[in-house]
C-alpha positions, -999 to +999 in steps of 0.1 A: +000+000+000+014+034-009+024+058+018-002+087+020+011+122+019-009+152+027+000+189+024-012+220+040+000+251+021-005+285+039-001+321+027+002+336-007-002+319-043+036+320-047+038+297-018+011+276-034+032+272-065+060+257-044+035+233-028+024+222-064+059+215-075+066+195-044+033+175-047+041+166-084+074+152-073+059+131-045+031+117-068+057+108-095+076+090-068+047+068-060+032+085-029-006+088-027-015+125-023-046+129+000-067+159+003-074+153+041-041+157+058-053+142+090-057+109+071-020+110+059+010+091+069+033+121+063+020+156+066+040+185+049+031+220+063+042+246+036+043+277+059+040+314+054+062+338+075+053+371+061+037+388+091+029+379+128-006+366+120+007+342+093+034+329+117+008+322+144-014+303+119+016+283+107+026+274+143-010+265+152-011+242+123+021+224+132+008+220+168-024+205+156-005+180+135+019+174+165-012+163+186-024+140+158+010+124+157+010+121+195-023+103+191-009+079+165-031+093+137-002+104+115+034+093+114+056+123+104+056+160+101+078+180+076+078+218+078+087+238+046+080+273+032+088+309+044+086+301+083+111+274+079+134+296+056+132+324+081+135+307+115+156+278+106+174+266+138+147+280+160+121+256+145+146+227+147+154+234+183+120+245+197+097+223+178+110+188+181+078+174+170+088+183+134+107+154+118+119+175+089+124+212+084+134+224+049+143+259+037+131+270+003+163+257-014+155+223-003+120+220-018+135+200-047+146+174-021+110+168-007+110+131-019+142+123-004+133+141+028+101+120+030+121+088+026+144+098+053+119+107+080+101+074+073+133+056+081+133+075+115+158+101+105+155+138+116+161+161+087+170+198+085+184+213+053+188+250+043+208+251+010+213+282-010+183+298-025+199+294-059+188+258-057+152+267-050+133+253-081+108+276-097+102+253-128+090+218-131+058+196-133+030+209-110+002+190-094-025+217-097-044+224-066-068+250-078-101+241-096-095+226-131-105+260-148-080+284-132-044+283-121-018+307-108+012+312-131+044+322-114+065+344-136+091+354-110+098+353-073+119+372-048+122+410-048+147+437-052+125+467-039+136+466-002+106+481+013+115+488+050+087+468+065+088+438+044+108+406+052+103+389+017+137+398+004+153+383+035+133+352+031+129+346-006+159+366-019+163+389-048+144+389-080+144+356-099+125+358-133+116+325-151+127+322-186+098+331-209+100+299-228+095+280-196+065+300-186+049+297-220+054+259-220+039+257-185+009+278-196+002+256-226+002+225-205-023+242-180-045+253-207-044+217-224-055+204-191-086+227-190-074+259-175-093+290-189-080+317-165-043+322-157-035+345-128+001+360-131+018+362-099+053+373-085+065+396-058+064+424-084+050+412-117+058+445-134+096+440-132+094+406-147+126+399-168+149+427-155+173+402-141+173+378-170+167+401-200+179+435-185+144+449-191+110+442-183+093+417-205+059+415-191+042+432-221+060+407-244+052+378-222+015+388-222+013+391-259+027+356-263+004+341-237-026+358-255-017+334-285-025+303-266-057+287-282-083+279-255-070+305-230-099+329-221-087+351-193-054+365-181-053+384-148-026+405-132-017+405-095+011+424-076+019+453-100+042+479-084+026+514-092+059+530-105+067+502-127+035+502-147+045+514-181+026+526-211+037+495-230+020+474-205-012+495-205-012+494-243-011+455-244-039+453-218-061+478-237-054+460-270-056+422-259-091+411-251-078+380-232-061+403-206-088+413-181-092+451-173-082+443-137-050+453-120-038+446-084-017+477-075-007+477-039+002+513-030+006+508+008+001+547+015-005+580+000+015+602+022+049+610+008+064+613+043+053+577+052+061+564+017+098+576+021+099+559+054+088+527+037+115+531+011+088+534-015+089+561-043+060+586-050+036+606-031-002+613-033+003+635-064+025+609-084+002+580-074-029+601-086-013+605-119-004+569-123-040+558-115-055+584-138-032+571-165-042+536-159-078+544-161-075+565-191-055+538-212-078+508-199-113+521-197-135+503-173-105+487-155-111+473-119-084+484-096-075+466-064-050+481-039-036+473-005-028+500+021-013+499+055-022+519+086+000+526+117+035+525+100+061+541+124+057+579+125+023+580+108+007+612+120-030+620+121-023+643+091-006+614+072-036+592+079-061+618+070-042+621+037-045+584+031-082+585+039-089+615+015-068+598-012-089+567-010-121+588-012-106+605-042-095+575-061-127+553-055-108+520-057-131+492-066-113+468-044-092+476-014-076+457+015-062+473+046-037+458+071-023+472+104+016+476+104+032+445+118+068+450+130+089+421+116+122+410+131+151+419+110+134+446+089+144+483+092+108+494+100+108+473+132+135+494+147+121+528+137+112+553+163+077+567+169+060+531+167+022+535+168+003+516+195-017+485+183-049+501+194-045+531+172-032+510+142-063+489+144-087+518+149-072+536+118-076+503+099-112+500+108-119+535+096-103+528+062-124+496+059-156+514+068-150+539+040-141+513+015-173+494+024-191+525+015-172+529-018-177+493-027-214+494-019-217+522-045-197+504-070-218+472-066-250+492-067-240+507-101-237+471-114-275+466-110-289+462-145-256+454-162-249+420-178-214+407-167-194+378-180-190+353-150-168+322-146-187+295-128-171+282-098-196+260-080-230+254-065-238+266-031-261+239-016-270+262+014-280+292-007-293+268-035-277+287-062-246+289-083-218+313-079-188+326-099-165+355-105-168+384-128-138+399-147-135+422-118-130+395-092-097+377-086-099+341-070-099+340-031-096+377-024-126+395-043-163+390-041-187+366-059-216+368-082-245+345-071-272+334-096-298+308-103-298+282-130-316+250-140-299+217-135-275+210-162-276+246-175-241+255-163-209+238-151-179+249-132-155+266-155-183+278-179-183+315-189-219+328-187-238+361-189-253+372-157-277+402-153-272+418-120-304+424-101-292+432-065-261+432-040-254+415-008-224+430+013-192+427-011-211+403-035-235+406-064-268+387-071-282+381-106-299+359-131-286+340-160-291+359-191-299+336-220 
């Protein structure tokens, strides 16, 4: 009987790509991959270590599996991912329940590691990030009709609050031919939507080709027969070029959607974050994007309570959000991360103040989102069907303006056999519900 391996992957889609590469190696080696990790012989916890909440989630997962191991339900625990990379010896020494702890550079050795821990060996390996595999066969963990496509990883931006460069290293772009080959395989297997991810997608290729090649990559991806939607996440504002916007405007497969994390609008705070720009320059960028790509849905992320953020800085952020009317916005309270310059800055903001400011931003964004959703009533949107909600007794999916897992849904009624997951259908919007839309199938 084949040894059963389960994997829990936490954090961002880039981490999920690492998980899919490891799962493919394990399956090819003859292990049985199980969806319910509690029923596995070996559990791999692919951790996130970006902010404090993510670290706590990872540790809680490890401890839950440690209890199952103590009860004899599972045999071995292997920890991989960003937390393992960031806190190497601390995990080995402080969590003896873990039979294996692998840094990112050891992801390619997952099969060997499973074999070793099953023999009773304790494994810890933290090779150079240069050996960290970004290419290879993947075992897709998303629904069959959409997949994330990692075009690069690592980051050279060095924002003062961010631990990613210390964990995942500098920018590493994949070769264009490898990305295209992977995309063709995914589409041949039924994928209709590709969601492009990297730490900063807009600088894709600078390390390999000495220039950003994102526009050229998009054009080639658009030539893949059977691919319907291409979506862009993690676009750094100052790196959005006219060439990129021209391609977006001219290629119908590229959705009018852009994830554009700005973090703040106050020039004072942005400089402290080691990010370029200010309210005026960001306003100009956003207006240029909307002019060149009419009807675009913009998602952004902002942060409250960065060290030294004054009431005036916060007010500037709030008025900027009101002026820009972002269709999608997420807000996070600043989390001081060990080893980052921002953690040691003076004028740290009390947690209560950070959270209060976050609540104010999200209250305002709730009003903006409600206005935007109300304006959709009467319109007919193209929706990618995701699944059937048996509790609500209706189908749901995503519009062009909704990214997987982070944005809203469109709920609609359909007769049995009328739609299937992965179908692209027309839905006329009739109502709103919190962050979601309600509609009816337009035949």
